[in-house]
N, C-alpha and C positions, 0 to 999 in steps of 0.2 A: 878669244873670250878669256877673260881673266879668271883665275881660280881664287876665290875669296874664303877658302876654308881656313880654319885656325892652323892646320899643319903647314900650309903654304906660307902663312904670315910668319910662323916661327922659323922656317928654313930661310927666308929672305928678310932679314931685319931691315928696318928703315935706314936710309942713307942719312949721314950727318954732314952738314955743310958748314964750313967755317968761313965767315965773311966778315970783313972789317966793317966797323961802324962808320958813320959819316965823319966823325971826329977822329978817326984813326984808331979807335978803341976796338978791341976784339970782343965781339958779341959771343956769348956762350953758344955752343953748338945747339942747333934745333933740329928737330926731325923733319925730314922732307918726305912727304907721303909718296909712296911708290904706287905702282899700279896695283900691287896686291892689297893696299890699304886705302884705295881711293874711296871706297864706300864702306859703310858699316854693314855688318852681317844682317841679312833680311830673314826675319822669322815670320811664320804664319800665325796670325792672331785668331784664337778660338774663344768664343764667348761661352763662359761656363755659368749656367743658371745657379743662383744661390740656393743653398739647401733649405727646404721648407722647415720651419720650426716644428718640433714634435708636439702633438696635442697634449701629451703627458707632461712635457717640460717646456713651457713657453719661454721665449727669450725676451727680456725687457731691455730696450735700448736706453743708454744713458748719454748724457751730453759729452762726456770724455770717453773716447773709444778705448784709451788705455786702461781706464778704470772700469770698463764695462765688465759686468759679471752676469752670470746666468742664475736666475732665481727660479726655483721650482715651486709652483703653486699647487698645493694639495687640494683636490676636489672633495667636496663632501660626498660621502657614500649615498648613493641613491636608495630611497626607501624601498623595502621589499614590497612587491605587488601584493595587494590584498585580494584574497580569494573571493570571487563573486558569490554573493549569497543567492541561493536558489529562490526563484520567484514564488515557488509553491510554499516555502517556509515563511515568506513575508506576506502571504495572502491573508487578507482580513475576511473572516467569515461572519456574515450577518445572519443572526437567527431571528426570524420574525416572531414578534411578540404575539401571544394568543389574543384573538379578537373576542371581545365579550359577545354573548349572544344578542341578536337583535330582538327587541321587544315587538312581539306580534300585536297587531291592532285588530279592531272589530268593525272597521268602517266598510270594508268591501262587502262583508256579509250583511251589514246593516243596510247598504244601498240596495242590495238584491231583495232584502225583505221589504224595503220601502217600495220597490217596484211591484212586488207581489201585493203589498198592502193597497197600492193604488188600484189594482184590479179588483180587489175585494171591496174597496170603498166605492168603486164605480158600480159594482153589482148591487150593493146595498142602497146606494143613492138612487139607482134606477127603480129599485123596488119601492123606495119611499115615495118617489114621484108618482108612480102608478097607484099607490095606496091613497095618496092625497087626491089624485084625480078621481078615484072611485068614490071618495067621500064627497067631493064637491059636485061632480057631474054624474056620478053613478056609472062611470066606465073605467074598467081596469084594463088599460092598454099601454103599450110601449111604443107610441108613435113619436117619441121625442129624441130618438137616437141621431137623427140628422140635424138637430138644433145645436148651435154653438154654445148656447147657454148651459147645456148639459155637461159639456167637457170643460167648461171654465173652472168649476170647483175641483174637478179631478186634477187639473194641472197645478192649481195652488196647493192641493194636498201633497202631491209628489214633491214639489219644491220645498214646502215647509218640513216634511218628514226627513228629507235628505239633509237639510240643514241641521236638524236636531241630531241625526245620526253622526254627522261629522263633528259636532261639538261634544256630544256625550261619549261617544266611542265605547270604552269598556266599563263605563259607570254602571251602577246598579239600577234597579227598576225605577227608583224615585226620580232619577234624571229624566227618564222617558215619561213619567207621570207629569212632571213639570213641563216638559217639552210638548206634551200633547195639548196643553192649553195654548201654547204658541201656535201650534198647527191649526187648532180650531179657530183662533182669532184671525189667522192669515186667510183661511178659507172663507170665513164669513165676510170680513171687510174687503177682501180681494174680489170676491164675487159681486158684492154690492158696488164697488168702484168700477168693475168691468161692465156691469149692467148700465150704470149711469153714463159711462163713456159711449157705450153702444147706442144709447138713446139720445146722444148729442146734448148732454145736459148743459154745456156751455152756451148753447144757442137759446136756451130758455131764460125766462125772466127769473129774478131771484126767488119770487114766491113759487113759481112753477118748479124750479130746481129743488126748493126745500120740500115741496110736496112729493116729487119723485124720490127724493132721498128717504123720506119717511116711509113711503110705500116699499122701498127696497129693504129697509131695515126690518119691516114686519112681514116680509114675504115668507110664507111657510116653507117653500122649497129651499131658500137660502138658509133659514134657521135649521132645517133638517140636515143640510150639508155640513154646517158647523158642528152640530152635535155628533153626527156620524164620524166626522174627521177626528174629533177628540177620542171617541171610543176606539176606533180602529187603530190609531197611532199609539194609544196607551197600551192596549193588549198585545199588539204586535211588537211594541217596545219591550214587553216582558220577555218575548222570545229572543229578541236581540240581546237583552241583558243577561239572559241565561247562558248564552254562548260566551258573552263577555267575561263571566265569572270563570268559565273553563279556560279561557285564554289567559286570564291573570294567573291562574294556578300553574299553567304550563310555563309562563314567563318566569314565575317565581322559582319553579323547580329547575329550569335551565340556568338561572342566575346562581342558585345555590350550587349546582353541579360545577359551574365554571369557577366559582370562588374556591370550591374544594380542590379542584384540579390545579388551580393556580397556587394554592398554598402548598400542595404536595410537590409541585415542580420547584417552587422556591426553596423548600426544605432540602430537596435533593441537590439543588445547585449549591447551597451553603455547605452541605456535607462534602461534596466533591471539591469545593474550593479550599476547605480547611484540610482535606486529605491530600491534596496535591503536593505540598512541600515535603511531607513524610515519604511519599512515593519517590521523589527525586533524590532524597538522601539515601 
């Protein structure tokens, strides 16, 4: 095995051979390779990974490797983190505004009085029927409670009086005085119409229907029902209107109290608002 180390090559220099040229000229000596120089030295190749460029100093490649230079790009300083604001300091507080007092009405009380008035009207109407019977036939009796004709004006009275109460509400007595006329007319003509329908007036001839209508208009029981309806609704309306006046006074006092408290609250708010800058300084 041949030794190819540099020391062996230096100790055994290559041989020089002088050989004449074809034309008889002497060719300059040339080196004849010996066994020590038959092959070039063999070296192990190791791949070295290129160094990664630093993040702080990036390298920019140029077209000419000789003229390549390293440029340092300065990064902008990152903004300082902003401290998180507390959610409690940013919370919005809603203060409910004061609610004005609700105006009280008189309709519920009026409907109860209308129901009581219907019972009173029924008693007076029964007494009137018995009195008329005693005058006509000489018998004072109450044998008509099972008749539908007795309850018809009572039903119209209750309906008419409730309508008046709902419309008049807290008005003064004059409203019930005018409303009592409406109640009387409703009881009178309502009872007349119900009596004609009960007698099947549409099956009668025109002359017979006119006669039945005239008899119903002059019926003393129906007339008494209309008169009693006006009186009862008018005087019971006075009771309803008396309470209505008290309700109006209470509503007025509640409104005045609310306005006064609202004015005081507004004044305190204005004072605190103008006092706030002085306190911060």
